[in-house]
GUZA-711224 format. One line per field, with one value per residue (C-alpha): residue in three letters; x, z, y; residue number from 1. Coordinates in nm, 2 decimals, decimal comma, always signed. Layout:
BEGIN
residu c(Ala/...)
X c(X/...)
Z c(Z/...)
Y c(Y/...)
num c(NUM/...)
***
This chain:
BEGIN
residu c(Met/Leu/Arg/Val/Leu/Ile/Ala/Asp/Asp/His/Thr/Val/Val/Arg/Lys/Gly/Leu/Lys/Leu/Leu/Leu/Leu/Glu/Glu/Phe/Pro/Asp/Ala/Gln/Val/Glu/Glu/Thr/Glu/Asp/Ala/Glu/Ser/Leu/Val/Lys/Lys/Val/Ile/Lys/Glu/Gln/Trp/Asp/Ile/Val/Val/Thr/Asp/Ile/Asp/Met/Pro/Gly/Arg/Ser/Gly/Leu/Asp/Ala/Leu/Val/Gln/Ile/Lys/Glu/Ile/Ser/Pro/Asn/Leu/Pro/Val/Leu/Ile/Leu/Ser/Leu/His/Ala/Glu/Glu/Gln/Tyr/Ala/Ile/Arg/Ala/Met/Lys/Ala/Gly/Ala/Ser/Gly/Tyr/Leu/Ser/Lys/Lys/Ala/Ala/Pro/Glu/Glu/Leu/Val/Asn/Ala/Val/His/Lys/Ile/Leu/Leu/Gly/Lys/Lys/Tyr/Ile/Ser/Asp/Val/Ile/Ala/Asp/Lys/Leu/Leu/Gly/Ala/Ile/Ala/Gly/Asp/Ser/Asp/Lys/Ala/Pro/His/Glu/Leu/Leu/Ser/Asn/Arg/Glu/Phe/Asp/Ile/Met/Lys/Leu/Leu/Ala/Thr/Gly/Lys/Thr/Thr/Ser/Asp/Ile/Ala/Ala/Ala/Leu/Ser/Leu/Ser/Gly/Ser/Thr/Val/Ser/Thr/Tyr/Arg/Thr/Arg/Ile/Met/Ala/Lys/Leu/Gln/Leu/Lys/Thr/Asn/Ser/Asp/Ile/Thr/Arg/Tyr/Ala/Met/Asp/Asn/Lys/Leu/Val)
X c(+13,36/+13,26/+13,55/+13,54/+13,78/+13,80/+13,97/+14,04/+14,35/+14,30/+14,42/+14,19/+13,89/+13,98/+14,04/+13,70/+13,51/+13,69/+13,59/+13,23/+13,22/+13,39/+13,15/+12,86/+13,05/+13,32/+13,42/+13,47/+13,80/+13,84/+14,13/+14,24/+14,40/+14,48/+14,43/+14,24/+14,53/+14,59/+14,21/+14,18/+14,49/+14,34/+14,01/+14,19/+14,40/+14,15/+13,78/+13,57/+13,21/+13,18/+13,41/+13,37/+13,56/+13,60/+13,54/+13,83/+14,18/+14,52/+14,57/+14,26/+13,93/+13,71/+13,47/+13,73/+13,81/+13,44/+13,41/+13,71/+13,59/+13,26/+13,44/+13,66/+13,39/+13,04/+12,87/+13,10/+12,90/+13,06/+12,95/+13,07/+13,16/+13,21/+13,22/+13,05/+12,68/+12,47/+12,36/+12,73/+12,82/+12,55/+12,37/+12,71/+12,81/+12,48/+12,48/+12,84/+12,73/+12,76/+12,54/+12,50/+12,62/+12,68/+12,78/+13,08/+12,89/+12,62/+12,86/+12,87/+12,50/+12,43/+12,73/+12,62/+12,27/+12,40/+12,63/+12,35/+12,12/+12,37/+12,48/+12,11/+12,14/+11,96/+12,06/+12,13/+12,01/+11,87/+11,54/+11,73/+11,90/+11,58/+11,40/+11,69/+11,70/+11,33/+11,38/+11,65/+11,43/+11,15/+11,39/+11,42/+11,53/+11,62/+11,98/+12,25/+12,53/+12,78/+12,55/+12,62/+12,99/+13,14/+13,28/+13,64/+13,54/+13,36/+13,67/+13,89/+13,65/+13,66/+14,04/+14,05/+13,81/+14,04/+14,33/+14,51/+14,72/+14,71/+15,04/+14,91/+14,61/+14,81/+15,04/+14,76/+14,55/+14,84/+14,74/+14,94/+14,92/+14,77/+14,49/+14,41/+14,40/+14,16/+13,93/+13,95/+13,84/+13,54/+13,45/+13,47/+13,24/+12,98/+12,97/+12,99/+13,28/+13,61/+13,86/+13,97/+13,83/+13,49/+13,51/+13,60/+13,31/+13,07/+13,18/+13,13/+12,79/+12,68/+12,84/+13,07/+13,38)
Z c(+11,78/+11,44/+11,28/+10,90/+10,69/+10,32/+10,07/+9,71/+9,50/+9,36/+9,60/+9,45/+9,51/+9,87/+9,94/+9,78/+9,98/+10,30/+10,24/+10,17/+10,50/+10,71/+10,59/+10,73/+11,03/+11,13/+11,44/+11,26/+11,23/+10,86/+10,76/+10,42/+10,26/+9,90/+9,85/+9,98/+10,17/+10,38/+10,43/+10,58/+10,81/+10,94/+11,01/+11,21/+11,41/+11,48/+11,55/+11,29/+11,26/+10,89/+10,59/+10,25/+9,98/+9,61/+9,45/+9,20/+9,36/+9,28/+9,39/+9,57/+9,48/+9,72/+9,70/+9,83/+10,11/+10,20/+10,24/+10,48/+10,67/+10,74/+10,87/+11,10/+11,21/+11,11/+11,24/+11,08/+10,80/+10,46/+10,18/+9,84/+9,58/+9,22/+8,86/+8,75/+8,67/+8,95/+8,76/+8,75/+9,11/+9,34/+9,41/+9,46/+9,71/+9,90/+9,92/+10,05/+10,34/+10,21/+10,38/+10,06/+9,70/+9,56/+9,21/+9,22/+8,98/+9,25/+9,54/+9,56/+9,60/+9,78/+9,99/+10,31/+10,27/+10,23/+10,54/+10,75/+10,66/+10,71/+11,05/+11,15/+11,08/+10,75/+10,40/+10,13/+9,79/+9,48/+9,32/+9,06/+9,32/+9,52/+9,21/+9,14/+9,50/+9,49/+9,17/+9,34/+9,64/+9,41/+9,25/+8,92/+8,67/+8,39/+8,51/+8,26/+8,26/+8,42/+8,72/+8,80/+8,84/+9,19/+9,29/+9,22/+8,89/+8,79/+8,88/+8,67/+8,38/+8,36/+8,37/+8,10/+7,90/+7,91/+7,76/+8,08/+8,07/+8,32/+8,46/+8,48/+8,67/+8,90/+8,99/+9,04/+9,27/+9,44/+9,31/+9,14/+8,76/+8,79/+9,02/+8,77/+8,49/+8,70/+8,74/+8,37/+8,29/+8,52/+8,37/+8,02/+8,12/+8,30/+8,01/+7,75/+7,58/+7,43/+7,40/+7,56/+7,26/+7,33/+7,68/+7,56/+7,32/+7,58/+7,83/+7,57/+7,47/+7,83/+7,91/+8,17/+8,04)
Y c(+3,78/+3,64/+3,45/+3,39/+3,20/+3,28/+3,04/+3,14/+3,13/+3,48/+3,76/+4,02/+3,80/+3,73/+4,10/+4,19/+3,93/+4,04/+4,40/+4,31/+4,11/+4,38/+4,64/+4,44/+4,28/+4,55/+4,36/+4,03/+3,85/+3,76/+3,55/+3,43/+3,12/+3,04/+2,67/+2,37/+2,21/+2,52/+2,57/+2,22/+2,28/+2,61/+2,43/+2,17/+2,42/+2,70/+2,76/+2,93/+3,04/+3,01/+2,91/+3,08/+2,88/+2,87/+2,54/+2,57/+2,60/+2,46/+2,10/+1,96/+2,11/+2,31/+2,02/+1,78/+2,02/+2,05/+1,68/+1,67/+1,98/+1,81/+1,51/+1,73/+1,97/+1,86/+2,17/+2,42/+2,59/+2,62/+2,85/+2,75/+3,02/+2,94/+3,07/+2,75/+2,74/+2,62/+2,31/+2,19/+2,18/+2,31/+1,98/+1,80/+2,07/+2,07/+1,69/+1,70/+1,92/+2,28/+2,53/+2,73/+2,77/+3,12/+3,23/+3,47/+3,69/+3,74/+3,77/+4,15/+4,16/+3,83/+3,74/+3,93/+3,79/+3,44/+3,47/+3,61/+3,33/+3,06/+3,20/+3,17/+2,79/+2,80/+2,70/+2,95/+2,83/+2,99/+2,89/+2,69/+2,48/+2,44/+2,30/+2,06/+1,94/+1,87/+1,68/+1,47/+1,40/+1,30/+1,05/+1,23/+0,96/+1,20/+1,25/+1,32/+1,06/+1,30/+1,34/+0,98/+1,04/+1,07/+1,41/+1,29/+1,14/+1,46/+1,67/+1,45/+1,44/+1,81/+1,82/+1,56/+1,77/+2,07/+1,86/+1,77/+1,46/+1,18/+1,30/+1,66/+1,55/+1,32/+1,61/+1,86/+1,63/+1,45/+1,11/+0,84/+0,80/+0,46/+0,60/+0,87/+0,60/+0,39/+0,70/+0,77/+0,41/+0,45/+0,78/+0,64/+0,35/+0,56/+0,82/+0,54/+0,72/+0,59/+0,87/+1,19/+1,38/+1,22/+1,36/+1,70/+1,70/+1,57/+1,84/+2,11/+1,98/+1,98/+2,32/+2,17/+2,36)
num c(1/2/3/4/5/6/7/8/9/10/11/12/13/14/15/16/17/18/19/20/21/22/23/24/25/26/27/28/29/30/31/32/33/34/35/36/37/38/39/40/41/42/43/44/45/46/47/48/49/50/51/52/53/54/55/56/57/58/59/60/61/62/63/64/65/66/67/68/69/70/71/72/73/74/75/76/77/78/79/80/81/82/83/84/85/86/87/88/89/90/91/92/93/94/95/96/97/98/99/100/101/102/103/104/105/106/107/108/109/110/111/112/113/114/115/116/117/118/119/120/121/122/123/124/125/126/127/128/129/130/131/132/133/134/135/136/137/138/139/140/141/142/143/144/145/146/147/148/149/150/151/152/153/154/155/156/157/158/159/160/161/162/163/164/165/166/167/168/169/170/171/172/173/174/175/176/177/178/179/180/181/182/183/184/185/186/187/188/189/190/191/192/193/194/195/196/197/198/199/200/201/202/203/204/205/206/207/208/209)
***
């Protein structure tokens, strides 16, 4: 029996994805969870054939969960869903071990196709992602500064750009305030910026928020 685990903090999204999957795989067992923490716990406790997870959830990000999932179960395929444009997270997700990256806007038409392809042991990627991956393999040197940030730095940069304080971010990501401050310093250095307002402007200019 096919066992699918869906992680998304919006109930209506989870239910919609579940219905799409059960229409194609009527005998599948499809379970849901609403955050990255419970997602990882379910992966530890139970066996799954595929995980479908949002990248933005309360607390830890889906990208963080992906990294831990691949440490726990390297062969478990993970399909990342996101409202973010592919150029923001797709390469990060694929490099972290995702088996595919799918825009939520395309999910109604492409989810089943993506799952079928991934269950066959293949990767699900769009032409945009394929081009960017080829550029990365070729050692493309025209990287934007934010592409040099680590996954954690990138997440924190985006939170700073939306006006979140160090305390807000520390609470959301279960980090200490000093750790967040250290990340902020690294981000400022890599992006060559000085203030949070600069980060916000940079993120808006690069369509990251």
